[in-house]
N, C-alpha and C positions, 0 to 999 in steps of 0.2 A: 505494498501500499504506499502510493509514495503523495507526501502533503502537497495540499493547492497550491503552493505555490510555484513545484515543478511542472504541474497541469499546467498552471496560466502561461508558463513561462515556455512551454510545448504550443499552446495556442494563438502565446504569442508571435515565434518565431513562424505559423500554418500564415498568420493573418500578411506575415512580409515575404512569403512564396516560399520559403523551407519545403523542402518536401522528405518526408520519413522512411527509408527504406525498412525500418524496423522499429516501432516508437518505442516501444518499454523496453528495447538498451537505450535507446538515446536518452530515457530517461535517467537511466542509471548512469550514463554517462554526467548526464546534467548535474544528476546531484553529489557524485562523487568528484567532477572537477571545477565547478565552477560556474554560473551559467555565466555569467557579466565577463568573466575570462576569452570563452569559447566565443561569443558574443563582440564581445567589441575590438578586442586584439587581433583576429584571424576572421573576419568577415569581407575585408573591404575588396577580396580577391574577387567575388564574386557578385558585389554589385552594381544594380543597373544607374548608372550615374544621372541617366536621363531619367529616369522617374523618383527617382531619389531625394528629398527632401534635407533642410538641415537636420528638422524635424521629423520626417520620418525616412528611413533606409525602407529601399524594397530591394527583395533581390534580383538577378538575374532570370528566368523561365528554366524550370529542372533542375532550380539548384538544390543538392539534396544535401542534410545532416548531417551524411555520413561523409561528404566532402569536408566540411568545414572542419568537423573531427580529423581530418586525414593532417591538414593542414596545423590542426593543435599538436600533433602528435612528431613530425615533423619537426616544429621548432622545437621541443623538448630531445629528442631526441638529438638534434642538432646543437643543442646548448651542452648535453652530455658530452657529446664526443669532442669539443670544441675545448672545452674546459680540460679535458682529461689533456689535449693537446697541449693547453699553453703553459698546464705545469709542469708538460716537459721543457718547454723553451725558458720555461725562469727556473731549472735546476740549471740548464745550459748559461745560459747571461749570466745568471750566478756564481758559475764557476767562471768565467771568461771573465769576470769585473775583479774575482778576487785574485786570481791571479797578476793578473793587471795591478792591479792596486796595492796589493800587497808587495809585488818582487816593488815596487818604487818607495813603498814608504812605509813598509816595516808592517811584523804585526804588533804592535801595541799602540797604544794613543794613537789612531792613526784618524779618528776623527778631528783633525784640526783644522781650525778653519787655513790656510797657508797651504794645504793640501786639495784644494778645490778651487774653481776659477776664480775669477773677479765679476763682481760685476753688484748690479744694483739688488737689493732682496735678497744675497746671498745667505751671509751670515745668519735672515731671519727665519729663509728657508733651510738652512744647518740645521738650526735650533728647532725648531718644529721637528725635522728627522728624527734629532737625537730624543728627543721629548716620544715620539711615539715609539723608537725602541726599546725605551724606559719601558714605557707603558708594554709593549711584548715582550720587557725579560719579568716585570710581573706577574702576566698570564703563565709564562712558562715557570716559575719558580712552584706554582700550582701545581703543575704535572709530575710526581715525583719517580714517572720513568725517563725524564728529560734528560740527552744526552747532552745536552746547552746546558744545562742548570749546573749539570755530574763536570763539566769542563770546568766552567766558571770557578767550582769552590776549591776543583783541586789545583786548577792554576792560578788564578786571581785576575784572569782577564781572557777574553775572546776575541781572538786573530777573526777574520773577515770571514774568512774560509767557513766556521765554524757559526759566525753572528747571523748570518744570512740565513741560516737555516728559521730563525725567527721574524724574517724579513718579509711584509707580504709582496704585493708583485708590484703595491704602489709602491713601496718603500724604495725597491730595487732600480723602483721606475726615476724616480725619484735620485736618488743616488747617480744613479748616470748622466742624469742632466746638472747636476753639480760638477761633474769631473770636467777637471782641462781639456783642452781640445785635443793635445797629445796623446791624455790616456783613455781619448774616448775612440779616437784612430788607433787604437792597440785591440781595443776590445772588438771594435766594429769590424778588423781587418782579419781579426777570427770566423766572420760569416761573410765577408768578401764583400761587404756592402759599405758606404757613407755611414761616418758618423751621425752625420745631420738625419739618414734614413733611418737609420736605428734607434734614435733618440724618439721622431715619431711614431713608428711603427711600435715600439713599447706601448706609448699614451694611448694606439688605441687601442694595442692586449689590453692594457688593463680595463679601459671600457667593456670590453666585450665580455673580460675576467667577471667584472663586477655584474653583468648581466645575467650573466650566464650561472653564478650563487650565487643571486637573490630570485630568477626565475622568472623575468620581464620578457620583453619581446625582444627574436632578435634577428629572427627570418628578415626582416625590412625593419632594420639599422640604417641611418643617414647620418655619417658624422660629423662633426663643423668645423673638422681638418680633414686632409686629403693624404691622402702617399703622393711623394716628393716626383719631381718628372723624371729621375734612371729608373724609377721604378717602373715607367710606364710601354719598356722594353716591352712586357708579357701583352701589352695591347695594341703593340701594331703589328705583333706575331698573330695574336685571336684575327686580328683584322675591326676590329672596335669600333664601331661610327663615331667619328665628331662629329661638334656642334657645338658653334663661337666656340672653336678653337679649345674644346676642352671634351674630355672620353665620356661617351653618354654613361655610363656605367664603368664600374672598378674601378671607381676613383674614390669612395668615401664611402661606400655599402659593404654586403655583404661576401663579396666578390674581393674586392683590396683586401678584405684579413686572408682568403683565400691567397691571395696573390704574397700576403706577408710572410705564409705557412708556407709556402710553394723558396721565397728566399732564405728562409729562417734555420728550417729543421732539414733535419738528414736527411734525405734523398730515400730512403727505406721509409721514412716515418711518413713521408707527408705523400709517398704511392700507398703505404696502409691508408694513413686516412682518407685520402681522396677516392681511393674506391669506395668505402663506408659510403662518403656522403654518396658518391655515383648510385650505389645502391640503393641509398635511403632516396633519392628523388626519384630511379625508378618505377621505383616499387611506387609510393605517392603518386606518379602518374596512370595509374596503371587507374587511381580512385578517381581524376581529373577526366574532365574532357579536352579537346586541344589549350581552346582559348584559355581555359583557367587552367591551363599548367605552365602554359605561355605567360601569361597574369605571373603567376608565381613565382617563373626564373625571374623576368622584372623588378618585381618587390623583392626581391632579396640582389640585383644586380648582373645576374650572370647571364652573362653574352648564349644562341642557343648551340652554340658551338664550347661551350665552356668546357671539354671535356680533355679538349685538345690542350689545355694549361698540364695537363699530367703526362704529355708526351713533349711540349719542346723545355729548351735548355733557355 
């Protein structure tokens, strides 16, 4: 027996043009997943813009609830997968930074202002980072199995490679942004990209990681920042069209994140990740009509030939 509210929500969707293949199953989904999340965050792909108004949204004819739910599931699967691979990159970036910074400034007392670049607000940003590190350490002390805390108790200090274990992705992004350009360059050389590109990549990945961690919408993300000009080599090879001297997709969307992964991940890791994403998209394609699937790719910023990204160098 379902609540009256669930029954009302089913009728609400019917009035907007949604069709149900299995209404009973849909009720279970709505009760479990949250009606607001399903119908507010993932329905733009199916809206009839000619009939919809700011007050009353109408779906295209023959739009099924199961299609809407398929997009919802895809987004959830993408967040889980991308979160895992951001964690892999996080370990890599922390390691590169630790080696470069420790070699130059030593393993003790390395958070001195003179070890970082000069500029406006650098001191206050570094102080804020130190506060966040201290806060992380306070939480770490509550973990009886903490190897970081054990190292600190036995040695009286934390070298950077140990300290970064308690850094958030945001912490390591800030740390890199504060480094001197010659030190950034040494880190970026490990990834064969420019230090400016790496800094921007980390900022964009940090936003995505937070989205994944907090369950927000990912598939149709649009960043306020874009990839750098040096990242557009893939766009040209994919034949992505330009409008007003800008590429129509792959600059500040989810496909831009794929390009960042292509640049930063080990080739084997990227191949594994991308094969999984292709399978996800092929699976959801079976649940959507041609136009809805093309709309989905457009919202994601994926060109129709997105699969070639895994093949080009």
